[in-house]
C-alpha positions, -999 to +999 in steps of 0.1 A: +009-543-423+016-506-419+003-478-441+035-476-462+029-512-474-007-504-483+006-474-504+033-496-519+008-523-530-017-497-542+008-483-566+010-517-583-028-515-589-024-480-603+003-493-627-018-522-639-048-498-644-027-473-664-013-501-686-047-516-692-060-481-702-031-477-726-037-511-740-074-504-747-065-470-763-038-486-785-061-514-795-089-491-805-065-468-823-051-498-843-087-509-851-094-474-864-067-480-890-040-459-873-003-468-878+001-501-861+038-498-854+035-464-839+006-474-816+025-504-803+056-482-796+035-456-778+019-484-758+053-497-747+066-462-738+034-454-719+035-487-700+071-481-688+063-445-679+032-455-660+054-478-639+079-450-632+052-425-624+033-446-600+064-460-585+082-427-579+058-398-581+027-414-568+044-434-540+065-405-528+037-380-533+013-400-511+040-404-484+046-367-485+009-360-483+005-381-452+036-364-437+021-330-446-012-339-429+006-348-397+006-386-399+042-398-400+044-430-421+071-455-409+092-468-438+114-491-417+150-490-428+141-475-461+141-505-484+106-497-495+118-463-508+140-480-533+117-510-540+086-490-550+101-474-581+122-504-591+094-529-588+068-507-605+093-500-633+098-538-636+060-544-636+055-518-663+083-533-684+068-568-681+033-556-689+047-537-718+062-569-733+030-588-727+009-560-741+030-555-772+029-592-779-009-592-775-013-562-797+007-578-824-012-611-820-047-595-819-043-571-848-035-583-883-007-566-902-020-544-929 
C-alpha cells in the first residue's frame, strides 16, 4: 500500500468522526428542547458536507502538503483522485440517512 491509499482511507475515518460529532451535537440539542426538525436537517446537511470536505479538501490538501514538503505521492492512473470525493460523499450520505433515522427513533416527537 502506498501513502495515497493511507491518505484515502484516513479520510473515511475523518468523515465518520465528523458525522459522529454532528450526531452527538444534534442529539444533545434535541434533548435540550431545541427544534427537533431543524436539528435533524442540520445533522443531514453537516453529514453530507463533512463527506465532501474530507473527500475533496482534506484529501487534496494532504496530497498537496506532501508535494510541498518534497515527497511526491504516486496516485497511479488517477482513479483515486476521483474516488476519494465520490466515496466520501457517498459515505456521508449513507451515514446521514442512518443518523436521521436514529435521531427520529431515539427522540420522541414533542
